[in-house]
C-alpha positions as semicolon CSV with decimal commas, in nm:
position;residue;x (nm);y (nm);z (nm)
1;X;-6,662;2,420;-4,221
2;X;-6,926;2,712;-4,265
3;X;-7,201;2,465;-4,249
4;X;-7,067;2,333;-3,959
5;X;-7,089;2,634;-3,780
6;X;-7,446;2,703;-3,880
7;X;-7,577;2,325;-3,787
8;X;-7,392;2,447;-3,421
9;X;-7,536;2,780;-3,439
10;X;-7,904;2,624;-3,505
11;X;-7,821;2,348;-3,235
12;X;-7,744;2,569;-2,964
13;X;-8,015;2,828;-3,017
14;X;-8,291;2,512;-3,016
15;X;-8,118;2,369;-2,669
16;X;-8,141;2,730;-2,522
17;X;-8,520;2,734;-2,597
18;X;-8,574;2,402;-2,480
19;X;-8,362;2,540;-2,153
20;X;-8,582;2,824;-2,124
21;X;-8,891;2,637;-2,136
22;X;-8,793;2,493;-1,814
23;X;-8,894;2,137;-1,855
24;X;-9,011;1,948;-1,537
25;X;-9,060;1,589;-1,443
26;X;-9,246;1,524;-1,048
27;X;-9,536;1,318;-0,914
28;X;-9,823;1,333;-1,064
29;X;-10,151;1,390;-0,798
30;X;-10,457;1,180;-0,855
31;X;-10,783;1,149;-0,740
32;X;-10,870;0,824;-0,657
33;X;-11,230;0,707;-0,588
34;X;-11,247;0,377;-0,366
35;X;-11,526;0,180;-0,200
36;X;-11,296;0,087;0,050
37;X;-11,365;0,121;0,431
38;X;-11,181;0,393;0,632
39;X;-10,989;0,188;0,945
40;X;-10,807;0,377;1,178
41;X;-10,576;0,169;1,403
42;X;-10,568;0,331;1,764
43;X;-10,237;0,135;1,866
44;X;-10,081;0,154;2,221
45;X;-9,708;0,277;2,257
46;X;-9,688;0,237;2,705
47;X;-9,456;0,097;2,882
48;X;-9,633;-0,210;2,923
49;X;-9,610;-0,318;2,523
50;X;-9,170;-0,358;2,607
51;X;-9,262;-0,655;2,797
52;X;-9,042;-0,970;2,558
53;X;-9,289;-1,210;2,596
54;X;-9,283;-1,317;2,207
55;X;-9,094;-1,442;1,949
56;X;-9,026;-1,341;1,621
57;X;-8,810;-1,559;1,374
58;X;-8,696;-1,717;1,681
59;X;-8,594;-1,406;1,877
60;X;-8,697;-1,211;2,195
61;X;-8,924;-0,927;2,105
62;X;-9,149;-0,699;2,237
63;X;-9,538;-0,636;2,211
64;X;-9,486;-0,328;1,992
65;X;-9,254;-0,502;1,776
66;X;-9,530;-0,755;1,722
67;X;-9,811;-0,534;1,689
68;X;-9,599;-0,332;1,397
69;X;-9,521;-0,641;1,220
70;X;-9,901;-0,761;1,268
71;X;-10,031;-0,448;1,112
72;X;-9,774;-0,413;0,804
73;X;-9,898;-0,752;0,689
74;X;-10,282;-0,629;0,749
75;X;-10,164;-0,290;0,589
76;X;-10,075;-0,468;0,244
77;X;-10,389;-0,651;0,230
78;X;-10,593;-0,368;0,252
79;X;-10,506;-0,204;-0,105
80;X;-10,875;-0,057;-0,135
81;X;-10,955;0,068;0,218
82;X;-10,819;0,416;0,357
83;X;-10,589;0,338;0,702
84;X;-10,502;0,539;0,921
85;X;-10,283;0,585;1,242
86;X;-10,370;0,705;1,643
87;X;-10,098;0,652;1,897
88;X;-10,177;0,669;2,223
89;X;-10,074;0,592;2,549
90;X;-10,117;0,879;2,846
91;X;-10,168;1,089;2,574
92;X;-10,345;0,991;2,224
93;X;-10,238;1,191;1,879
94;X;-10,268;1,119;1,524
95;X;-9,947;0,960;1,367
96;X;-10,110;0,919;1,007
97;X;-10,390;1,132;0,859
98;X;-10,645;0,843;0,686
99;X;-10,507;0,746;0,361
100;X;-10,481;0,510;0,032
101;X;-10,069;0,547;0,022
102;X;-10,025;0,223;0,242
103;X;-9,660;0,333;0,205
104;X;-9,628;0,636;0,391
105;X;-9,866;0,517;0,664
106;X;-9,575;0,202;0,681
107;X;-9,305;0,496;0,660
108;X;-9,500;0,640;1,002
109;X;-9,516;0,313;1,157
110;X;-9,134;0,264;1,148
111;X;-9,134;0,575;1,344
112;X;-9,358;0,443;1,673
113;X;-9,167;0,382;1,949
114;X;-9,249;0,295;2,319
115;X;-9,327;0,582;2,547
116;X;-9,372;0,797;2,217
117;X;-9,701;0,933;2,376
118;X;-9,651;0,829;2,735
119;X;-9,620;0,530;2,971
120;X;-9,923;0,530;3,123
121;X;-10,261;0,340;2,924
122;X;-10,519;0,552;2,828
123;X;-10,796;0,388;2,650
124;X;-11,026;0,627;2,633
125;X;-10,852;0,913;2,468
126;X;-10,750;0,676;2,193
127;X;-11,089;0,616;2,089
128;X;-11,121;0,972;2,171
129;X;-10,880;1,085;1,894
130;X;-11,010;0,831;1,649
131;X;-11,357;0,899;1,694
132;X;-11,293;1,255;1,689
133;X;-11,091;1,265;1,343
134;X;-11,372;1,003;1,202
135;X;-11,689;1,185;1,297
136;X;-11,716;1,395;0,994
137;X;-11,588;1,152;0,724
138;X;-11,841;1,037;0,462
139;X;-11,759;0,714;0,454
140;X;-12,023;0,446;0,461
141;X;-11,787;0,201;0,659
142;X;-11,557;0,333;0,960
143;X;-11,368;0,121;1,165
144;X;-11,151;0,208;1,494
145;X;-10,923;-0,087;1,564
146;X;-10,773;-0,073;1,924
147;X;-10,451;-0,208;1,910
148;X;-10,312;-0,254;2,306
149;X;-10,236;-0,550;2,549
150;X;-10,458;-0,441;2,871
151;X;-10,641;-0,212;3,030
152;X;-10,687;0,182;3,088
153;X;-10,396;0,237;3,401
154;X;-10,513;0,589;3,370
155;X;-10,834;0,787;3,253
156;X;-10,888;1,072;3,131
157;X;-11,228;0,978;2,933
158;X;-11,346;0,611;3,059
159;X;-11,277;0,358;2,801
160;X;-11,658;0,227;2,804
161;X;-11,787;0,589;2,737
162;X;-11,551;0,642;2,484
163;X;-11,698;0,337;2,322
164;X;-12,026;0,431;2,377
165;X;-11,944;0,760;2,216
166;X;-11,762;0,594;1,940
167;X;-12,135;0,406;1,872
168;X;-12,299;0,679;1,857
């Protein structure tokens, strides 16, 4: 009985010391060098993207749904590339910055909704937002992919002018 109490006290003291050390587990962040391409997807969420002129698995779906599926498949194949997302309509904004974490990019993609950047289409603003985001990057290859169904219905920056700026 006496040895049992000694062992019990020793065990309690051991667990107390471990608790005081506060062992923790969590996510480990690592820096990765990649030889991939920086790709920024500019996705149109204007009102025209709600047209039901596609079928997916036998069911009529809007244009945005089809584009989201195509983008999801594309992202899954680009393991070594940093990919980001700009959403545009009347306005344009970065929904997800360039990242190698494609899981988080796809989560942001799920949150994209029709009209979230306005109902009109301003392609120039989308290109402008993408160029602004990518202009200071040191990467060798930078690509802006415009995902839209039409022409600009409003224009703060004409699309041709924005494309010329992007090229330079």
